[in-house]
N, C-alpha and C positions, 0 to 999 in steps of 0.2 A: 470671389472678388467681382466677377462679371455681374452676378445677380445683385450684389451690393451697390454697384455703380448704377445699374438700371433702376433699382429701388430708390436710391438717393435722387436721381434725376426725376423720377416719377413724383416723389414727395415735393421736391422743390418746384416742379412745374405746376402741380396742383395748387400749391400754396400761392404762387404768383397769379396763375390764370383765374383762380376761383375768387379773387378779390372782386367785390362788387364794383362794377363800372358800367359805362355806357354800352360797351360791346355786349357784356353779359346781360344787361337789362333788356337790350333790344332783342337778343336771341330768346330770352325768357318770354318776353311779350309775344313774339311771333310764334313761339312754341305753344303758348296758351291759346293763340288764335288758330293754330295748326295751319300756318301759311308758310310755304316754301322752306320748311324746316331742314330737309335734307341738303338743299343747296346752300343754305346759310351755314350749317354745320361744316360742310365740305370746305367752304370758303375760309372760315375761321381756322380750321385745322391746317389747311394747305398753306395759309399765310404763315403760321407758326413754323411749319416744316421748312419753308424756304428761308424765312428770316433768321431762325435759330441756326440753320445749317450754314448760312453765309457768315453769321457771327462766329461760329466755331472755326470755320476756315480762315476768316480774316484775323481773328485773334491768334490762331495757330501760326500764321505767317509772321505776325509780330513777335511771337515767342522765339521763332527761329532766328530772327534778326537781333533780338534783344532778350536774352534769357532771364534777366532780372525782372522782366515784365511779370513773370509768374508770381514773384513775391508781392509785387504791388497789387496784382490782381487778387491774390489771396486775401490780403488785408482790406483792399478797397471793396472787393465783393462781399467779404464777411461783414464789414461795417455797414455797407449798404443794406444787406439782408437783415441785419439786426435792427437798423433804423427803420426799415420798412415794417418789420414785425411790431416794433413799438408803436409806429403810426397806426397800424391796423388795430392793435390792442386799444389804443386811445379812442379810435373810432367805435370799437365795440362797446365802450362805456357811454357813447352818445349815439344811440341808434337813430337812423334817419327814417324816412318814409318807407313803407312797405313797397315791394316791387310787384305791382299788379298790372294786368293788362289794362290799357287805357283806350277805350273805344273799340269798335269791332269792324271798322271799314276794312275792306280787302285792298291790299296794295299789289301792284304787278311784281313779277319776279325780277324784272330789271331794276325797278325802284328799290326793292328789298335788298338786292345784291349791292347796288350802288350805295345805299345807306350804310350797310354793314361794312363795305370796303372803306368808306370814309371814316367810320368809327374806329376801324382797325388800323389802317395805314396812315391816317392823319393824327393819330394820338401820340404826342411826343413822349409820354411815359412808356409807351410800348418799346421804343428804340432804346431807352435807358435800360429797361428790363432785359431786352435781347442782348445788349452788350455785356451786361452783368452775367447773364447765363452763359454766354460764349466764353467769358473770362473764367468762370467757375469750371466749366467743362474742360478747359485746357489745363487746369491744375492737375488733372488726372492722367496726363501724359498723352502721347500721340495715339495710342490705341484705346486707352480708357475713356478719352473724351467722347468717342463715338458710341460707347455703351451708355455713357451718361446722356448723350444726345438722344439715344433711343428711348431712355426713360422720359425725357422731356417731351418728345414727340408723342409717346404713349399717353402721357398726362393730358396733352392737348386734345387728342382724339377722344379720350375717355370723358374728359370734363364737358366738352362741347356736345358730345353725343347724349350724355346724361341730361344736361341742361335743356337741350333742344327737344329730344324725343321723350324725356321723362317729365317735362314741365307740367303736363296735364295732371299727372298723379301727384306731383309735388306742389301743385297750386295751393291747396289748403295750408300747407306748411310754410311755403315761401311767401305767402301773402301777409305773414306776420313779421314785424320788425324783430321780434325776439329770435326768430330762426336765423336771421342774418347776424344778430349779435353773437349767437353761439358759433356760427361759421367763422366769423371774424376772429373770435377768441381762439379757436383751434388753429387758424392760419397764423395768428400772432405767435403762439407757442412753438409751432413748427419752424417758423422763420427764424426766431431767436435761437433755437437749438441748432439749426443748420448753420447759422452765421457763426456761432461760437465754435462749432466743429470745424468749420472752414479755417478760421483764424488759428486754432490750436493744432490743426493738422489731424484731427481725430476722425 
């Protein structure tokens, strides 16, 4: 059961975090330039650790006061995840521009961290995702939610590390829109399956 919850959290986290966005694009480009990668990876992962942890605690407090919240969270979270999966699937059918490094000028560590912090903490979609993850985590009970949280945190550390430190090796692949099409397609399938499982209690 424990490994199942960690695995479910890992899959859900990867599916959400791996979506192509400004944060991932910036980390990828900095990775291709080999500029401040470690610090940026640490900032991204630490932000998720803190925000998701606060969401799990906050939603947990709401559940204690209002037990019916779990049912609402199960359906609301499930429908959101399914809708998100369909959105990503639609995006996979309409590939955008490839994510390649633009320019080679070096930026200071302070500027790089400030830019990444803005892309992370000022993104309204991030907070919606965090609330949904906190709600989903709490559907697994007082103890199970923290195993699920461990999977989410592991997904964050894994994804940002691979994207940042592995970007040089991935550059030829990620420079092609088709690669992001395939990634988005896989994310869409995972999200729809997880959403259905959440709603049905599977």
